[in-house]
MISE-706003 format. One line per field, with one value per residue (C-alpha): residue number from 1; x, y, z; residue in one letter. Coordinates in steps of 0.001 Angstrom, whole numbers, plus 500000, padded with zeros to 6 digits. Last residue first. Layout:
! MISE-706003
n	(NUM/...)
east	(X/...)
north	(Y/...)
up	(Z/...)
res	(A/...)
***
This chain:
! MISE-706003
n	(683/682/681/680/679/678/677/676/675/674/673/672/671/670/669/668/667/666/665/664/663/662/661/660/659/658/657/656/655/654/653/652/651/650/649/648/647/646/645/644/643/642/641/640/639/638/637/636/635/634/633/632/631/630/629/628/627/626/625/624/623/622/621/620/619/618/617/616/615/614/613/612/611/610/609/608/607/606/605/604/603/602/601/600/599/598/597/596/595/594/593/592/591/590/589/588/587/586/585/584/583/582/581/580/579/578/577/576/575/574/573/572/571/570/569/568/567/566/565/564/563/562/561/560/559/558/557/556/555/554/553/552/551/550/549/548/547/546/545/544/543/542/541/540/539/538/537/536/535/534/533/532/531/530/529/528/527/526/525/524/523/522/521/520/519/518/517/516/515/514/513/512/511/510/509/508/507/506/505/504/503/502/501/500/499/498/497/496/495/494/493/492/491/490/489/488/487/486/485/484/483/482/481/480/479/478/477/476/475/474/473/472/471/470/469/468/467/466/465/464/463/462/461/460/459/458/457/456/455/454/453/452/451/450/449/448/447/446/445/444/443/442/441/440/439/438/437/436/435/434/433/432/431/430/429/428/427/426/425/424/423/422/421/420/419/418/417/416/415/414/413/412/411/410/409/408/407/406/405/404/403/402/401/400/399/398/397/396/395/394/393/392/391/390/389/388/387/386/385/384/383/382/381/380/379/378/377/376/375/374/373/372/371/370/369/368/367/366/365/364/363/362/361/360/359/358/357/356/355/354/353/352/351/350/349/348/347/346/345/344/343/342/341/340/339/338/337/336/335/334/333/332/331/330/329/328/327/326/325/324/323/322/321/320/319/318/317/316/315/314/313/312/311/310/309/308/307/306/305/304/303/302/301/300/299/298/297/296/295/294/293/292/291/290/289/288/287/286/285/284/283/282/281/280/279/278/277/276/275/274/273/272/271/270/269/268/267/266/265/264/263/262/261/260/259/258/257/256/255/254/253/252/251/250/249/248/247/246/245/244/243/242/241/240/239/238/237/236/235/234/233/232/231/230/229/228/227/226/225/224/223/222/221/220/219/218/217/216/215/214/213/212/211/210/209/208/207/206/205/204/203/202/201/200/199/198/197/196/195/194/193/192/191/190/189/188/187/186/185/184/183/182/181/180/179/178/177/176/175/174/173/172/171/170/169/168/167/166/165/164/163/162/161/160/159/158/157/156/155/154/153/152/151/150/149/148/147/146/145/144/143/142/141/140/139/138/137/136/135/134/133/132/131/130/129/128/127/126/125/124/123/122/121/120/119/118/117/116/115/114/113/112/111/110/109/108/107/106/105/104/103/102/101/100/99/98/97/96/95/94/93/92/91/90/89/88/87/86/85/84/83/82/81/80/79/78/77/76/75/74/73/72/71/70/69/68/67/66/65/64/63/62/61/60/59/58/57/56/55/54/53/52/51/50/49/48/47/46/45/44/43/42/41/40/39/38/37/36/35/34/33/32/31/30/29/28/27/26/25/24/23/22/21/20/19/18/17/16/15/14/13/12/11/10/9/8/7/6/5/4/3/2/1)
east	(450070/447816/445431/445172/444399/441717/440099/440170/438679/435820/434902/431928/430797/431315/429754/426664/426319/426833/430125/429224/429806/432340/431039/431443/435215/435394/433399/435460/438609/441675/440018/442367/439908/441632/442295/438776/437343/439307/438099/434528/435073/436566/433306/433306/432548/430041/432526/434941/432530/431258/432550/432955/436662/437281/435652/437688/440901/440063/439207/442611/444331/442187/443034/446742/446296/444690/447513/450108/448075/448023/451832/452141/449679/446084/444559/443810/442843/439150/440158/441569/445214/445666/446850/449457/451894/454280/451620/449482/448408/445099/444260/446618/447514/445264/446545/444988/442681/442129/438574/435856/434050/430295/428200/425738/423704/421734/418553/417041/420269/418669/420907/420081/416316/416607/418214/415040/413190/415799/418910/420640/423887/424863/425276/424884/422625/419320/418320/419658/421459/419886/420800/419324/418066/420099/422044/422569/423897/426083/427599/428216/429996/432027/433036/434180/436243/437842/438825/440328/438657/439938/440257/436487/436037/438218/435597/432383/432003/432149/434843/436935/433904/434886/433562/436854/438859/437068/437439/441149/441593/442067/441529/440006/438930/435259/435542/437300/434687/431893/433741/434004/430453/428778/427747/424672/424580/421879/424055/421914/422277/426046/425463/422984/425383/428109/425662/424843/428531/429165/425954/426902/430320/428647/426229/428848/428813/431070/430656/433423/434223/434799/437589/436684/433043/432504/434401/432346/433118/432701/429004/427250/424079/421018/417379/415773/413124/414777/416133/417264/419522/421399/421688/422927/425328/426627/427512/427258/428565/425955/426538/426499/423596/421616/422338/420834/417723/417368/417728/414880/412671/413503/412537/409246/408610/409394/406729/404179/404945/404131/406347/409360/412592/414065/413934/414974/417962/419028/418962/420987/423594/424052/424335/426844/428865/429260/431062/430892/433388/431930/433335/431579/434367/434474/435374/434131/430457/430520/428175/430944/430040/426802/425138/426759/424396/421184/422025/422861/419720/417534/419327/418339/419664/423195/425980/428788/432142/430563/432781/431806/434533/435536/433250/433886/430388/429564/425753/425030/421235/421093/424597/424786/422388/423356/426162/429319/433023/433652/436949/438403/440628/439513/437849/434532/431912/433759/434802/431199/429949/432487/431603/427853/428220/430416/427909/425074/426914/427428/424784/423243/426403/429390/433061/436051/438929/442092/444030/447434/447034/446017/443365/442067/441839/440083/437534/436993/436526/434107/431992/432115/430697/427926/426843/426335/429352/429473/432711/432369/435007/437241/440486/443991/445112/442231/443449/446390/446252/442486/441760/444524/443034/439629/441067/442796/439478/437713/439907/438764/435370/435065/435090/432177/432998/430862/432704/430787/431154/428339/425683/422683/419249/418036/415395/411774/409451/405805/403334/400808/397478/398556/400151/397942/400971/400172/399239/402093/404681/403252/403375/407030/407782/406364/408285/411451/412446/415675/416782/413678/411561/408023/406888/403733/401940/399833/396171/394921/396552/394979/394035/397159/399400/397386/398829/401932/400587/402271/405615/405377/405811/409380/410344/413990/414464/411030/408147/406081/407043/406705/410482/410733/409910/413477/412409/408797/408800/405768/405304/405076/403624/402314/402152/399364/398523/402160/402154/398891/400386/403481/401437/399429/402604/402246/403860/407080/407355/407943/411151/410944/413059/411995/413034/412834/412578/412007/408257/407598/405697/408712/411142/408934/408896/412676/413206/410698/412523/415696/413924/412522/415794/416636/417620/413946/413473/412619/414810/416016/416864/417371/419385/422643/424523/426526/423222/421969/424939/424661/420868/421172/423798/421812/418572/420215/421584/418065/417008/413749/413219/409920/410818/408536/409097/408252/405954/405605/407022/410406/412590/410678/410610/414455/414810/412292/413880/417264/417363/417031/420267/421359/423976/421903/419674/416335/412780/410508/406815/405315/402330/401335/401310/403030/406305/405947/405574/408269/410683/410069/410498/413727/415181/414468/418080/420323/419494/421475/423877/425080/426063/423994/422185/422209/422286/419795/417515/417481/416800/413811/412471/412821/409730/410058/411381/413870/416780/415234/412898/412776/409301/408535/408353/404731/403693/402473/398943/399815/400662/402785/405809/408603/409260/412642/412936/414983/417857/420179/418960/419007/420803/419357/417459/420056/422916/421165/420511/424024/426010/424314/420965/420591/423554/423809/422433/422818/424838/427512/426882/425726/426955/424780/422420/418784/416166/413432/415730/416005/419696/421133/418200/418137/416437/417444/417745/420843/422038/420509/420960/424018/423424/425355/427902/426710/428697/431813/434341/432266/431270)
north	(043693/040656/042804/045229/042404/041077/044510/045078/041638/042300/045815/045499/041937/042199/045651/044283/041304/043220/043908/045973/043125/040585/037291/038506/038764/035064/034090/036404/034626/035158/037301/039166/039136/042012/044033/043468/044481/047738/048389/047925/050426/052888/052822/051249/052527/055204/056235/057391/060003/059358/060236/056623/056845/059131/056616/053718/055732/056734/053116/051920/054526/053501/049852/050643/052617/049573/047319/049622/049740/045955/045864/048658/047088/048309/049994/053425/052076/052979/056396/057066/058103/061808/064108/066835/065460/064363/062006/062721/060069/061354/061871/064836/065823/068115/071303/071735/074602/075151/074342/077004/077919/077643/080033/079587/082719/082720/084780/086986/088879/092232/092684/089189/089639/093083/091593/089510/092600/093298/095437/096934/096320/098180/096244/099213/097466/098898/095651/096486/093725/092054/090771/088068/086257/083122/083507/087193/086329/083605/085981/088704/086266/084883/088415/088849/085658/086765/090145/088384/088134/089322/092906/093230/096034/098343/101026/099893/103152/105100/107807/105917/106353/109971/109732/111069/108944/105737/106626/107344/104003/103924/100177/099301/095762/096576/099733/097964/095194/097747/099183/095808/094753/097576/100934/102747/106273/108443/109098/106763/104272/104203/103404/100661/099078/098983/097419/094677/093753/093785/091869/089203/088815/088488/085832/083896/080840/078479/075611/073285/072131/068428/067701/064415/064450/068159/067891/065014/061300/059902/059478/060496/058355/058606/059692/060410/063127/064934/067665/064893/063632/066928/067383/063794/064290/067513/065798/068257/071817/073132/076546/075548/073108/075635/078243/075979/075376/079124/079750/077394/078887/082390/081460/080095/083290/085348/083454/083967/087706/088031/087616/089339/089279/092313/090920/087463/088762/090874/087893/085877/088625/089212/085492/084949/088023/086555/083492/080061/078215/074881/071418/068220/065677/062247/058672/056117/055240/055766/058746/060358/064023/065126/064713/067983/069844/068060/068199/071909/072701/070778/072422/075801/079030/077742/079715/080852/079347/075918/072971/069613/067000/063703/063777/060220/059099/061713/061494/065214/065372/068524/069961/073466/076411/076397/078721/077192/076501/073160/071463/069073/066211/063568/064406/063473/064926/068139/068633/068246/070700/073288/072866/073047/076134/077833/076915/078455/081725/082385/084177/080996/079981/077704/078548/076268/074973/073008/074192/075843/078730/081153/078634/078693/082507/082623/080060/082077/085358/083796/082128/085209/087349/084816/085005/082516/080300/076507/074607/071199/068479/066237/065321/066306/067250/066662/066754/069135/071048/071175/072054/074677/076236/076380/078163/080655/081234/081588/084346/083559/081872/079642/076042/073662/070000/067025/063810/061910/058095/057714/059207/058988/059767/056278/054960/056093/053959/054965/052645/054720/055773/059366/059541/062223/064128/067227/065305/062820/065499/067761/064992/064267/068002/068213/065111/066636/065716/065375/062352/062237/059676/059439/056083/055863/052742/052979/052083/055648/057037/060485/061212/059582/061524/064708/064846/066063/069609/070816/069671/072456/075024/073948/074371/073530/074881/073811/076125/075106/071454/069839/069989/067448/064825/064806/062022/061317/057829/056924/053261/050770/053267/051776/054129/056239/057935/058886/060674/062507/063773/064930/066632/068507/070186/070699/067289/068696/071179/068249/067399/064057/060894/057760/054321/050886/052274/050228/049695/051101/054062/054971/054567/056781/059465/059270/059639/062514/064394/064145/065260/068335/069511/068580/070902/071440/068056/064448/061690/058234/054898/051362/049604/047981/048929/051632/052950/053241/055357/057724/057976/058726/061421/063104/063030/064529/067426/067955/068846/068305/064642/062935/059357/057395/053627/052046/049054/045647/045461/043929/046539/049521/047778/047731/051399/052613/051513/051277/055073/055396/053492/054899/057236/060289/059459/057628/058880/056780/057270/054189/053305/049689/047758/044579/045743/048884/046987/044463/047307/048973/045698/044855/048345/048598/048093/046930/044543/041407/039756/042784/042783/045763/044272/040521/040461/043264/041899/038434/040025/041907/038624/037720/036456/032885/032447/029688/032121/034503/037328/041111/042427/043674/047376/048048/048582/051627/052965/054260/050819/047720/049372/046964/045100/044013/041116/041521/039074/041339/044875/046028/048809/050526/053422/054447/053901/055921/058730/058685/058426/058924/058471/062136/064025/065978/063829/065415/063422/066014/069287/070024/072934/075780/075397/074361/077128/077583/077171/074587/073749/075289/074202/076142/074352/076263/079991/081826/084447/087925/090008/092301/096016/096295/093471/090121/089279/087125/089825/091023/094616)
up	(201354/201733/203741/200839/198413/200763/201036/197279/196586/199000/197868/195530/196203/199949/199947/198206/200540/203769/205535/208608/211070/209828/208413/204837/205312/206242/203152/200956/202101/204308/206971/209364/212316/214161/210998/209685/213054/212900/209363/210571/213405/210920/208978/205510/201993/203056/205746/203033/201692/198149/194666/193558/192708/195666/198030/196658/197049/200621/201438/200205/202413/205384/204753/204702/207944/209589/208354/209937/213142/213256/213191/215752/218233/218105/221158/219635/216222/216418/217779/214305/214144/213834/211090/211484/208941/211636/212920/215922/218353/219660/223345/223567/227074/229039/230628/234021/234913/238611/239635/239212/242403/242021/244093/246932/247693/250929/250969/253646/254274/253475/250415/249163/249502/247894/244785/244267/243024/240369/240486/237482/235621/232469/229232/226912/224373/225495/227208/230677/232535/235537/238989/241203/238094/238928/235652/236452/239909/238393/235868/238469/240804/237890/236921/240504/240268/237006/238485/241492/244907/248313/247046/247161/249691/247589/246997/248749/250701/247453/247384/244859/242625/242083/238506/237117/239556/238603/234918/235272/237038/240782/241206/244571/243620/244213/242127/239260/239455/238990/235985/234279/235198/233369/234732/236022/237478/239060/242106/244198/241322/241906/245557/244692/242152/244803/247251/244722/244383/248113/248855/246297/247931/251323/250050/248113/250345/248453/246056/244951/241451/240765/238279/236542/237610/236927/233653/232318/232049/235575/234861/238055/238266/236064/235896/232539/232146/229241/231525/233888/231124/230968/234746/235249/232331/233851/237145/240041/240426/238012/236434/232764/233050/235101/232418/229760/231886/232464/228732/227819/230539/229296/225746/227044/229015/225921/223988/226759/226812/223122/220108/218660/220600/222359/225902/224707/222743/225721/228080/225548/225207/228932/229686/226885/227912/231402/230140/228581/226388/225321/224701/223596/223148/221546/222488/219908/219434/215664/216015/218039/217738/216112/219502/220603/218267/219266/222980/222835/220854/223292/226237/224850/223376/222832/224578/222337/221352/221163/220275/218793/218780/217175/214153/212956/211955/209295/209116/208783/208946/211018/211114/209769/210112/213808/212816/211514/211768/210062/210924/208332/209529/207059/203767/202210/204546/205393/201775/200597/203210/202113/198434/199070/201241/198641/195921/197912/198481/202174/204234/205618/207442/206918/207379/206659/208795/207986/211055/210498/212939/210198/209158/212735/212788/209402/210587/213775/211909/209409/212076/214338/211538/210909/214509/217345/216785/216560/215940/214280/214229/212167/213912/212787/216276/218685/222281/222656/219391/218962/222586/222622/219476/221144/224178/221874/220133/223464/224925/228467/228649/231701/230407/229837/229287/228251/227334/224660/224648/227181/224881/227210/225803/226701/224336/224287/222166/221709/220010/218114/219634/220310/216855/215364/214007/216062/219205/219202/218421/221143/223744/222974/223042/226568/227719/226283/222763/220809/218814/216666/214815/213474/212054/209972/208784/205592/206140/206716/203554/202999/206634/208022/205679/206273/209805/208021/207797/210990/209580/206991/209779/210639/214292/215049/218593/219776/220526/217508/217857/214413/213879/216721/214076/212776/210368/209474/207962/205848/205019/202165/199685/196450/193464/191972/195277/195784/192420/193227/196482/194615/191882/194515/195879/199633/200143/198700/201557/203911/202004/200233/200260/198381/199595/197971/194458/191314/191748/188294/189773/191918/189022/186860/189555/189918/186173/186001/188764/186693/183511/185257/186780/190304/193131/193990/195614/194885/196248/195325/196879/195590/198300/197189/200347/198553/197201/200775/201839/198892/199270/202985/202518/199757/201688/204767/202745/201415/204912/206762/205789/205008/204088/201775/201967/198631/198175/199792/203307/204140/202440/203855/207233/207234/206297/208878/212160/210433/210323/214099/214801/218162/216689/217542/220486/220148/220564/218355/217642/215989/213789/213141/209871/211066/209517/211653/214936/214014/213267/216630/218510/216662/217123/220854/221932/219111/216276/215610/213169/211217/207531/206502/203492/204088/207897/208437/205706/207267/210667/209243/207834/204158/202360/201060/197523/198293/197885/200476/199517/199932/199115/195634/194853/193993/190401/188507/188023/184586/183257/183788/185270/185946/189179/190525/192951/196122/196167/198130/197629/194035/192230/189156/190676/193242/190839/188140/190596/192002/188750/185358/183569/182689/184020/187281/190097/193549/196093/196743/194941/191440/189394/188146/191087/190536/190565/193168/196135/198913/198740/201885/204053/207293/210167/212049/212739/211612/214075/214269/211179/211049/211546/214746/215116/216461/219567/219347/220230/223208/222627)
res	(X/X/X/X/X/X/X/X/X/X/X/X/X/X/X/X/X/X/X/X/X/X/X/X/X/X/X/X/X/X/X/X/X/X/X/X/X/X/X/X/X/X/X/X/X/X/X/X/X/X/X/X/X/X/X/X/X/X/X/X/X/X/X/X/X/X/X/X/X/X/X/X/X/X/X/X/X/X/X/X/X/X/X/X/X/X/X/X/X/X/X/X/X/X/X/X/X/X/X/X/X/X/X/X/X/X/X/X/X/X/X/X/X/X/X/X/X/X/X/X/X/X/X/X/X/X/X/X/X/X/X/X/X/X/X/X/X/X/X/X/X/X/X/X/X/X/X/X/X/X/X/X/X/X/X/X/X/X/X/X/X/X/X/X/X/X/X/X/X/X/X/X/X/X/X/X/X/X/X/X/X/X/X/X/X/X/X/X/X/X/X/X/X/X/X/X/X/X/X/X/X/X/X/X/X/X/X/X/X/X/X/X/X/X/X/X/X/X/X/X/X/X/X/X/X/X/X/X/X/X/X/X/X/X/X/X/X/X/X/X/X/X/X/X/X/X/X/X/X/X/X/X/X/X/X/X/X/X/X/X/X/X/X/X/X/X/X/X/X/X/X/X/X/X/X/X/X/X/X/X/X/X/X/X/X/X/X/X/X/X/X/X/X/X/X/X/X/X/X/X/X/X/X/X/X/X/X/X/X/X/X/X/X/X/X/X/X/X/X/X/X/X/X/X/X/X/X/X/X/X/X/X/X/X/X/X/X/X/X/X/X/X/X/X/X/X/X/X/X/X/X/X/X/X/X/X/X/X/X/X/X/X/X/X/X/X/X/X/X/X/X/X/X/X/X/X/X/X/X/X/X/X/X/X/X/X/X/X/X/X/X/X/X/X/X/X/X/X/X/X/X/X/X/X/X/X/X/X/X/X/X/X/X/X/X/X/X/X/X/X/X/X/X/X/X/X/X/X/X/X/X/X/X/X/X/X/X/X/X/X/X/X/X/X/X/X/X/X/X/X/X/X/X/X/X/X/X/X/X/X/X/X/X/X/X/X/X/X/X/X/X/X/X/X/X/X/X/X/X/X/X/X/X/X/X/X/X/X/X/X/X/X/X/X/X/X/X/X/X/X/X/X/X/X/X/X/X/X/X/X/X/X/X/X/X/X/X/X/X/X/X/X/X/X/X/X/X/X/X/X/X/X/X/X/X/X/X/X/X/X/X/X/X/X/X/X/X/X/X/X/X/X/X/X/X/X/X/X/X/X/X/X/X/X/X/X/X/X/X/X/X/X/X/X/X/X/X/X/X/X/X/X/X/X/X/X/X/X/X/X/X/X/X/X/X/X/X/X/X/X/X/X/X/X/X/X/X/X/X/X/X/X/X/X/X/X/X/X/X/X/X/X/X/X/X/X/X/X/X/X/X/X/X/X/X/X/X/X/X/X/X/X/X/X/X/X/X/X/X/X/X/X/X/X/X/X/X/X/X/X/X/X/X/X/X/X/X/X/X/X/X/X/X/X/X/X/X/X/X/X/X/X/X)
***
């Protein structure tokens, strides 16, 4: 068994979206972002804070009041750009943001496809502040709600959430704030809309808009399907005059159509941004002791960086985390089988602290807004390109250089084929799974630009990027027809004896190795014994892997991993089909791209080009930020992103007015942190 395969008796890997908090009873101790005392910390801050000069409304009766629109000092309504400048501290929108926001502010529906880090949240947060009422955000994970509420509270936006982690009096406080018009944004899980009391509550208040986040969860054949999303068409039926905006970072053309159809958004304005994440370097390495390969990646390129490592099974997650800890890496496990409080603690540490590596199944990651994740590594093959894109997209949300690295080998192909063959569902379902896997294998085996292949999957054409492994170290292709014939012929000759064996034994025969097993089976007498001495063991395994990926060879599904021919194998054996194979380039040891300190931490990518004096100021600001974040119980990036700190260093503001002109320093943050920043700059 491959060391990362799921052991017998263990459930198959976690299926997303897994919500670590969604239970009937609240936990004994509250995790990051969840209110825990009546009238205290996050909830009170979210309810009590105001956005800029936005007026506050009080409840005047059972029907409630609408949250007032944002206004300028002279009392005129604030425009979306006014809100962006005052609250977020930025002077202009990016890409399609302005057009999307104008459409929703004007009362229209929108369907938005925009990559992670592209600013999707602003597309509904800004309209919620401009329009009268409360923006209701349907979010698939409570973890996402907590992160958003923390970040919005730091900006002075009045935000709250309703979910099953809260006790009755805490839910009541949020409900009363909503009816009183004291919330700008209210986050709900889709399951919450199945509760009649929630629907009745929304009917009593004033809803500015409905935002359906992670809208790809409505796709029944997608990688994150969530059945409750299918019922969200009721929003339009119940509130036909309230604009809806559905957003996702991951959707093929087929998924795009399915989202529009299931959410009744065919007539909405559709916005499709580029799926390209140019700051992410995509690399896929031949699997050879993957944990050691991962450790080399961390030590040589990402010492002290925050990152996520994905494994297929829970057992592999725990073993990999234990291995990394033993090697001095600050790593923690996360999967659905862990105790809820352990998951909450590990997630909180990952969000709040620098340099933490999370080793996880795909149960982790959706809704994680940490901007400085410098790498995402896969030790096992994802099931689909959509899943791969979604998971790797969690790296580099701040736009700084990041790595998407994967170890890929024959065992991955064998395991995924077996999982499909033994999966529940009808033949059509298995065909869809096979199509997803084939696209993923094509990405792994391509000899051309990986980014071109990845973007093409989402219907976007592009040119070679110069920032993936196949661009930086181009592999060559070679005519592997004869090699394929040798391997297939060996399998035929074994089958003629009524025997089937796995790739390891077949390679031994091809390489002419007289192992005890070869001698016992008299396979040294086969005519193909020793005909493959021209290729190494690794190269022969690569031939087998690529033949299986191309469906010219198969592996049995009974768990023994023996090789067997398929109908297309005959075309190769008869010389009717040419087989072109990828030749892996020689591995070169990469130098560290992070400047590591003696303590094992790394300097932020945002400071990579700063001179020594500026770097010292930058690190002082980071230390001040860490203290401010600890004092408030929020992640450091909620205070300021590294990119904002870098701009502060370069601009060296001497007054609050100068500091307030820097991007990312809105009115509330200027008031809350301005004096501390200036004092830190003064030394």
